C-alpha positions in Angstrom: 0.1 0.1 -0.3 1.3 3.5 -1.1 2.4 6.0 1.5 1.3 9.6 1.0 3.1 13.0 2.5 0.8 15.5 3.7 1.4 19.1 5.4 -0.9 20.6 8.1 -1.5 24.6 7.4 -2.6 24.7 10.8 1.0 23.7 12.8 3.1 23.4 9.6 3.8 19.6 10.7 4.5 17.2 7.7 3.4 13.6 8.4 2.8 10.1 6.0 -0.1 8.0 6.0 -0.2 4.5 4.4 -3.5 4.1 2.6 -5.1 2.8 -0.9 -4.7 4.7 -4.1 -8.2 5.5 -4.1 -8.4 7.4 -0.7 -4.9 9.7 -1.7 -7.3 12.9 -2.3 -9.4 12.1 0.7 -8.8 14.6 3.5 -6.4 13.7 6.4 -6.3 15.1 9.7 -2.6 15.9 11.0 -1.5 14.3 14.5 -2.6 17.3 16.0 -6.2 17.0 15.3 -5.8 19.9 12.5 -8.2 19.1 9.5 -6.4 21.8 7.2 -3.7 19.7 5.7 -2.6 19.1 1.8 -1.1 16.5 0.2 2.6 17.0 -1.0 4.1 16.0 -4.3 6.8 13.1 -3.5 9.8 12.4 -5.5 10.5 8.8 -6.2 14.3 7.7 -6.5 15.0 5.0 -9.2 18.2 3.2 -9.7 21.3 2.3 -7.7 24.3 3.7 -6.1 26.5 6.1 -7.5 29.5 4.9 -5.9 30.7 2.7 -8.7 34.4 2.2 -9.6 33.9 5.7 -11.6 33.3 7.4 -8.7 30.0 9.7 -7.6 28.2 10.7 -10.3 30.0 9.0 -13.3 27.9 7.5 -16.2 27.6 3.8 -16.6 29.7 2.3 -19.0 27.6 2.1 -22.5 26.4 -1.7 -23.5 28.5 -3.2 -26.3 31.6 -1.1 -25.8 30.4 2.0 -27.8 31.9 5.1 -26.1 30.7 7.5 -23.5 28.8 10.5 -23.8 25.1 10.8 -23.7 23.0 7.9 -25.0 25.8 5.6 -25.4 27.7 8.3 -27.3 25.4 8.9 -30.3 24.0 12.4 -29.4 27.4 14.3 -28.5 29.6 15.7 -30.9 
């Protein structure tokens, strides 16, 4: 079941609720009991760690031994 993050406009508290997707837009009271809350836009991180042999932020090696650059070297000039 997904987790959604909310912020209370009354006290400024940020909190999470686990609820079905069908209830994601339903009102959510903050832990302090205030009803004036807003659902926050959450970001999702996808991928592995950047701590490989190439160092932080290094691009992954191109498949098939093709060269570096963006998209396997095909779009950089």
